[in-house]
C-alpha positions in Angstrom: 60.0 77.2 158.1 63.4 76.5 155.5 64.6 72.8 156.6 68.1 73.7 156.7 68.3 76.9 158.2 71.7 78.4 158.9 72.0 79.5 162.5 72.8 83.4 162.6 76.1 82.1 164.3 77.3 80.1 161.5 76.4 82.7 159.4 78.3 85.2 161.3 81.4 82.9 161.4 81.1 83.0 157.7 81.0 86.5 157.3 84.1 86.8 159.6 86.3 84.6 157.4 85.3 87.0 154.4 81.6 85.7 153.1 79.8 88.9 152.4 76.6 87.1 151.4 76.3 85.8 154.9 76.1 88.9 156.3 73.4 90.1 153.6 71.5 87.2 155.0 71.6 88.2 158.5 70.7 91.5 157.4 67.7 90.0 155.4 66.4 87.9 157.9 65.9 90.8 161.0 65.8 94.5 159.2 62.3 94.5 159.0 62.2 93.3 163.2 64.7 95.8 164.3 63.0 98.5 161.9 59.9 97.8 163.8 61.4 98.1 167.3 63.5 101.3 166.7 60.1 103.0 164.9 58.2 101.6 168.2 60.5 104.3 170.1 61.3 106.9 167.8 57.9 107.2 166.1 59.6 108.8 162.9 60.5 106.7 159.9 63.4 108.9 158.6 65.1 108.5 162.1 64.1 104.7 162.3 65.5 104.1 158.6 69.3 106.1 160.0 69.3 104.5 163.1 68.3 100.9 161.4 71.4 102.0 159.1 73.2 102.9 162.3 72.7 99.3 164.3 73.8 97.4 161.2 77.1 99.8 160.6 77.9 99.1 164.3 77.0 95.1 164.1 79.8 95.0 161.2 82.4 97.4 162.8 81.9 94.6 165.7 82.5 91.4 164.0 84.9 92.9 161.9 87.0 93.9 164.3 86.6 90.6 166.2 85.0 92.4 169.3 81.6 89.8 168.7 81.5 87.3 171.0 77.4 86.9 171.3 77.8 83.1 170.7 74.4 82.1 170.0 73.0 85.3 171.0 72.8 87.1 167.9 69.6 88.6 167.7 69.3 89.8 171.3 73.0 91.0 170.8 71.2 93.2 167.7 68.3 94.5 169.3 70.3 95.5 172.3 72.5 97.6 169.8 69.5 99.1 168.2 67.3 99.8 171.9 70.5 102.0 172.8 71.1 103.7 169.5 67.3 104.9 170.1 67.7 105.8 173.7 71.0 107.4 172.7 69.0 109.6 170.0 66.6 110.9 172.8 69.2 111.2 175.5 70.7 113.9 172.7 67.6 115.1 171.7 66.3 116.0 174.8 68.8 116.2 177.6 66.6 117.1 180.6 63.8 114.9 181.1 60.7 114.8 184.0 61.7 112.0 186.2 58.9 111.3 188.8 60.3 109.4 191.5 57.6 106.6 193.0 56.4 108.8 195.7 55.2 112.0 193.0 57.8 113.9 193.1 59.6 115.1 190.6 63.5 114.9 189.9 66.0 117.7 189.2 63.6 119.8 186.4 61.5 121.3 189.4 64.6 122.9 190.6 63.4 126.9 191.2 66.4 129.4 191.3 65.3 133.1 192.8 67.5 134.5 189.9 69.4 132.6 187.0 72.7 133.7 187.8 75.7 132.1 185.9 76.3 129.9 189.4 72.9 128.5 189.5 72.8 127.8 185.9 76.0 125.6 186.2 74.7 124.1 189.3 71.8 122.8 187.0 73.8 121.8 184.4 75.9 120.1 187.5 72.9 118.6 188.6 71.6 117.7 185.2 74.8 115.9 184.7 74.9 113.7 187.9 71.6 112.7 187.2 72.5 111.1 183.5 75.4 109.7 185.2 73.3 107.6 188.4 70.6 106.2 185.3 73.4 105.0 183.9 74.1 103.1 186.5 70.8 101.6 186.8 70.5 97.7 185.3 69.6 97.7 181.6 66.2 96.8 181.9 65.4 99.3 184.6 67.1 102.2 182.6 65.9 101.0 179.7 62.5 101.6 181.0 63.1 105.0 182.3 64.6 106.1 179.5 61.5 105.3 177.1 59.1 106.9 180.4 60.6 110.1 180.9 63.1 111.1 178.0 60.8 109.6 175.2 56.9 109.9 176.9 55.7 106.6 175.5 53.3 104.8 177.0 53.7 101.3 179.5 51.6 99.7 176.9 54.2 101.2 173.9 57.1 100.2 176.5 56.0 96.4 176.5 55.3 95.6 172.8 58.8 97.6 172.4 60.9 95.3 175.1 58.8 92.3 174.3 57.9 91.9 178.0 54.4 92.1 179.9 52.8 95.7 181.2 53.3 94.4 184.5 57.3 93.4 184.0 57.4 97.0 182.5 56.0 98.7 185.6 57.7 96.6 188.1 60.8 98.0 186.5 59.7 101.0 186.2 59.3 101.0 190.2 62.2 99.6 191.2 64.6 101.9 188.8 62.7 104.9 190.5 63.5 103.2 193.9 67.5 102.7 193.0 67.8 106.4 191.2 66.3 107.5 194.7 69.0 105.5 196.9 71.7 106.5 194.3 70.4 110.5 194.4 71.0 109.6 198.2 74.2 108.5 198.3 75.1 111.9 196.0 73.6 114.2 198.3 71.1 115.1 195.7 68.4 113.9 197.5 65.4 115.8 197.0 64.5 118.4 199.5 60.5 118.8 199.9 60.5 122.0 199.3 62.3 122.6 196.5 60.7 118.7 195.3 56.7 119.1 195.6 55.0 115.9 196.7 
């Protein structure tokens, strides 16, 4: 343990004032942790390396543009950026996940149309788009678990390790995410029809 270790916020301040070495220290301090977190989500070394670089590029840009204001909370902020980039990677990669509500009914991807007309395909796209918007409106912790579970097909053990919480907490967040998602679907008249969404 370094006796006189410079704090993250001191290093950020030094970097803001042009000290490039300060950023290098931050990078060395956390790159292994960030890489591991990203890798747990994407399970691919090359993708994790790319997203690690992207994370630190975003950090540099935010600090240089004077938009960093997470005083004393550099690490949680850094990890949030890494998580969001990993989740975005999956959102682009898998556009239409299987989302299963807490009662076991499936959302949207079970929609069956008699024929794939242009109109029905557009309706399906619109509904998927709305579903993605509704997922974005969930509280961060709930949205993260939902994305990891349904877009990334991670186990609750992996989700718990990746987010640093217990399995019970991850399960609880998932449950509330699904309850909240169903409420939002009802508000927008995309509550499931039991003929379309078999229980």
